[in-house]
N, C-alpha and C positions, 0 to 999 in steps of 0.2 A: 553710624550710618542712619541718618534721619530721612534722607530723600531716596527716591527710587533710583537705583544705579544700573538699570538695564540688565545686561547679561550676567553680571556678577550677582545680582539679586536672584535671578533665576537659577544660577548654579548653586548658590548658597542653600536654596530650599529643594534642590534635587529635581527641578522641573526639566531642565535641559537633558539631564541623563535619562530621565523617563521618556522623553520625546525621542531620543536616539534609539532606545530599545524598541519602541513602537515601530519606528521606521524600518529597522532591521527585520522585525517580525513580518512586516508587510511585504518586504522583498521576498521573503521565504514563503509567503502566502499562508503562514501559520501551519505549514505542513512539516511534520517530523516523522521521517521514515523509521519504522521499527523492523519490519521483516520484508524480505524480497524473495520471490520464488524464481530463482535463476533457472531451475530445471524446466519450468513451464515454457520459456521462450526457446529453449533448445528442442523440446519434444513436440511443440505445437507451433503452427503459424497463426498468429493472433489477427483476427479480422476486425474486431470492434471491442472497445473497452467501455466499462461503466464504473461509476463510483457508487458504492453502496454503504450504507450505515450498518452497524452490527448491534444486535440486542445482546447485551452482556450483563453478567452480575458484577457487583462491585469488586469482588476479589479477583475476577478474571481480568478486569481493567488493570489492576495493580500488577498482576503477573505479566501481562503484555508489556506494560511500561518497563518492567524489569528485564524484558527480553526472554521470558520463559515460555515461548510459544513457537509453533511450527505450522506452516501451511504447505509443506512439500507434498503430502499425500492427500490434501484436501480437494474436494470437488463440490459443485453446486447442482441442485436439482430444482425444478419448478413443480410445486405440488399445490393444487387448489388455489391457483393464482397467487402463490407466495413463493419466494425464493429461499431455499434452505441451504446452509453450508454444512457439509458432513466431513468427518475425519480431521478436523482442525484440532490440534493438540494444544491445550493451554494447561500448563502445570499448575497444580494447586498452590495457592499463595501460602507461604510459610506461616504467616501470622493470622490467617483467616480460619479459625477453628471450625465451627459447624456451618459457616457461610460458604465454604468451598463447595463447588459443584463437580460433577463428573468431568474429567479432562477431555474426553472425546465426544461430548454430547452434540446433538445437532443444534445449530444456531440459526436464528432467523436473520435474513438480510433485508434491509429497508431500501426499497426502490419505488419509484413512481409507477402507478398502475399501467401507464402506456409503455414504459420501459419493460415491464414484466411481460406484457402482451407481445411486444416486439421480439424479446428474447425467446419467448415460447414458440412463436411462429418460425423464427430462424432455426431454432434447434430442431423442430419437426421437419422442416422442408429440406434443409441442407445437411442435416446430420452433424451439427456442430456440438462441441462440448463447452460447458461453462466452467472455467477454472479460475482460481484466485491467483492474482499476479503479485500483489503487494499489500501489506497491512501497515497503516500509519495513523497518526493522530493529526487531525486538522481542527484547530481552535478548540482543543480539548475533547473532541469526539473521535472514537475509533472508526476508521473508514477502511474499506477493502476495495481495491481495484480488482474487478473481475473481467475476464475476457472471453468472448465467443471465439473458440479456437477449433482448428481442424488439425488432426494429428499428422505429423510429418512422416514421410517414408524414410528409409535409411539413406537412400541416395540424395534426398533433399538435405538431410543433415550434413552429408559429406560436402555438398555444394556450398552450404553456408560456411563450413570450416575452411574450405578452399578460398572463398571470397575474403574471409577474415585474414587468412595468411597473406594473400596478395595485398590487401590494404596495409598490413603491418610492414611488408617489404617496401611498399611505395613510401610510407612515412619514414622508414629508416634511410632510404636513398635521398629523400628530399631534406632531411634534417642535417644541419651542419655537423661535421665530424671533428671532434677535438683530438689532436695528435700530440 
């Protein structure tokens, strides 16, 4: 093969395969979901969401990638114009000897100053809570979706369940039945 042979040349050196992986990653926006807080959407009505970075130790990142963390009981607070995450459990990394940190320590969230100011104002005026919704990796960095939320009453939860049931029944009726 002395001359340039177009696509075969590119395949031979793995360039086409690399390009396809890049395109698939772009469709996904580089986002890989790790943990989702299902309980949050059931117990709260989410008014606004924000994406925040997390300040973590190296062993914590490895534990999160292994799925060894939980945000079910976690909540956020604004203190001294900084947002902190409390009660998020990250299990100690098995191979991380003295580098492991306390599993439920408070962790700093990274947001823009104007976002923090807006969150603080809304929390004070409307009495909203700041809760974590999901934890994922975007382009190698751990990100946390947090939501300004208002607690649901029991009857609100029942209404949501009733709406879901009606939606399911409509889908069953409209779907073709195999006999």
